[in-house]
N, C-alpha and C positions, 0 to 999 in steps of 0.2 A: 889697456885691454892683453897686452902680454904678461903684467905681472902677475892679472888675474889668473892667467892658465896657471902659471906658472906655482901661485900660494897654494893654487886647487891642487896640482901636481903632487905638489910637496906635503900638504895637508894630508892626501891621499895615501902617498908614501909610510909617512907618520903613525900611519893609524893601521895601517899591514902590519908594518912593522913590529907595531907593541903587540897584534892581535897574535901575530906569527911564533913570536918570541914565547909571548905565556903560555900556547899552547904547546908548544916545543919545551918548555921547565916543566908542565906536565907531566908529559909523556916519559921524559927523560927521567921524571923522579920516578915512577912506579915502573916505567920495565928495565933499568941500569944494571941490576942484577941479573937478568936473562936475557940480554941484546946477544945476539949472534955473531959471526964474522959479517955476517949478508947485512945485518941491522947495523952493524958499524961503520958498514960502507956507504950504507945508503944515506945513514946521519951525516956523516963528513961530506958529502954532497950537497946534503941540503943544507950544512952549515956553512960551505963553500959560496951558495945563491946566497944567503942571507949576507954573506960579507959584500960579494957585487950589490949587493942595493944597497947595501951602505954606502958604498963606493958612488953609486946614481943620485945617491941625496946628497951627496956631499958638491955632485957635481950641480945639481938643481938650485942647491944653496949659495953655490959660488956666482952663478949665474945669475939669480935673485941680487947677491950683491951689487953686480956690475950694472942692474939696471937702477939701483938705488941711486947707486955714483954719478951714472951718466945725468941721474935725474935733478940731483941737487948743483950739478958743474955745470952744465951745461945752458947755454943761451937758447933765445928763437933764433938764432943766425947758424947753432954748431948744433943742432938735435939732430938723432941719427938717421943717418940713411933709409931708405927702403930696402936697399939691399942689405945691409946690416941687421936691419929688425928680422927681414925673412932670413936671414943664416940663423938668429935667434931659434927662429919659430921652426925651423927645421932641425936643430941639434935639440930643441923641445922634444919635437914628434918622434927624433931616434929614441931619447930615452923615456919617451913613454911607448915605443915599441919596446922598448928591452926589457923595461916593468912587467908586461905584460905576459913577455914569455917568459920572464923569471918567475911569476907569478905561475905561470901553469906547471915549468918544471919542479917548481918546489911541492905542489898539489897533488902529483903524478909519482913523486919520491915517498911522498907522505902515506900515498896509497899504498904503495908498495912496503912501507915497515910495515902500515896495518896488517895487512896481509900474511907478514911472515910472522909477526906476531900471533895473528887465530889462529895462523898454521901450529904453530907449538904447542898453543892452548890444549887444539883438538887433534895431537900426535898420541897423545896418553889416555890412555881409557882404562878408569877405578873397576874392575868386576865387584869383587869379595865373593860370594856362593852361591850366586843366581846366575840361571842362563838370561844374555839380554841381549838387547842390540844397542851399540852408541859409535856415533864419529863416523859411520859405515862400514863397521867392525861385527858382526854378530859371533858372537860366545856362548854357545852350549855346552853344558857340562853331561856329557852322556850316560859318562859313571863317574859319583864324586864322594861316596860312600861305601864306604866296603870291608868289610868281617876277614877279619883273619883266625884262625883259631891258634890252639898251643903251641908254639916253634921250639924244638928243641935243637939240635947239634948239626942236625939234617934231617932234611934235604929244608931250603933256607924258605921262611915264608914271606906271600909275597900277594902284594896288593895291587893292579894295574889298574887304573885311571882311562878315560880318556875323556879330552875337551877337543871340540869342533868350532874351528874358526875361519867361519864367512866373512869375505868379502863384496862387500855389496854396493863398491862405489863402481864407477865407469876407469878409475886410476888401478896403477899395479899397487901392489903394497908392498914393500919389500924390509928389510934389517929388522925383521920383526922381531920382538924379545918382549917372552912373558915372564912374570917375574910373579911366585906364592907361596906359600907353604901346602904341607903336608905333615896333618897333627895327627896322634894316637891317642885314646880313650883312656888308655891305660899306662902307668908307668912302665915304658921297657926296657932303661938306660941301665938297670942294673947288670946283666945278666947279659948284657950285646955283647956276640964275640966281633972281633979287632976290625977294623974295614966297613964294619954294620954300624948304621943303614946305611946301604948302596940306590939310589937313585940313576936310570936312565929311562931312556926314551925307546920304547918298544918297538913304537912305529920306528926308528931309526930316522923320522926327518929332520933331528932337533938336539944341538949338545946339552949336555946339562949339567950345570954345576951346580953344587949344595952347600951345607951347612949344617952343624948339629951340634950344639951347645952343653948337649949332656942331656938336654928334657926333653919334653913329651913333642915339640915341633922341631922340623927339620925346615929351612927354608933352600927354596931353591931359582934357579934360574935357565929358561930355554931357548934359545939362540942359536943362530946360523951355524957358528963355528967356524971351519974355512970356508963356507959359502953362506950367502945371502938365504935368512929365511923369508920367503916370498907367498905371496900369493897373487894370483891374475883379475883382473877383474872380471867379475864375478863368480870367481871359483872358490876353493874352497880346502882347509886340510884336517886332520883330525894328528894333533901327539897323543903319545900315550902317557905321562910319563909314571912310570913300575918303580915302586919301593919295596928292597928286599932285608929279610931281618934274618938272622941268623942266633940262637944263642952260643953260651960257653958249652966245652964239654962238660955233659954230666948237669947241666940245668938247661930248665926249661924260661920260656918267654910266655907269661899269660895272654889269652884268647883276647882281643882289642878289636874296636874298629879304627880305621883311617879316615878321614875325610882331607879331601883336596881343597885350596882355596887359592884364587886369584886374583894379586895383589894388584897389579898392572900390566896393560900392554902396551908396547911404544912401539912405535913404526915409521914409516917415512912414505909417501906419495910421490907416487909418477902419474902425470894422464898421457895415455894412454894413445897414440899417434892412427 
């Protein structure tokens, strides 16, 4: 009877270890490149639990070997006492309980890893040029298509856009980062004054970094700068990227239309207490 109990435990342990290892392998293959520090820490804990499970498997195997040895070497007059059998039974019960606890711990940690991976996937919202709501963030283009007339060396030609971001979740959105482009439908680079084009946030909510390789498209990033750009649960903010252009002396820039597009919005979420 004792042998049968141990064999059942060993078989169950082998099945659990094999299935868990297979799932672990598939998860590692698909997520290694994007594991965060928290994921790595949880994965390390899972690895430790698998090591403990392996150790318990060895203990059960040793107990099984001891019973086999006892069965082949004892005679009716030297059979194990009831006390010895109880000791083995108690040890098996302890191992069974430990295996259950480890099984539960692995399940909890794997769910935590999955939660982190899901949050990473949903923290980036690809937008484009159309107002939309994704992952609890509403993005509305109040103005995204602006005409600018012929521009000389003074005053500067200006196109000011407005993008409203609304937090529709019950959590605080923080570390908001918006990347996108502002594109001119006409070529304006040939007679552009030094230091132009310039992009700022007319709402003064965000810092804006931008780059222009001399073509018709300027790439920008709006972010918090020295402070976190955040939106409270149910709240909203409006950033107003403004592009300014200026021609060199005695030259003019042609009339054009500027179009703004948002490539992506990234952010962190913090549950409201």
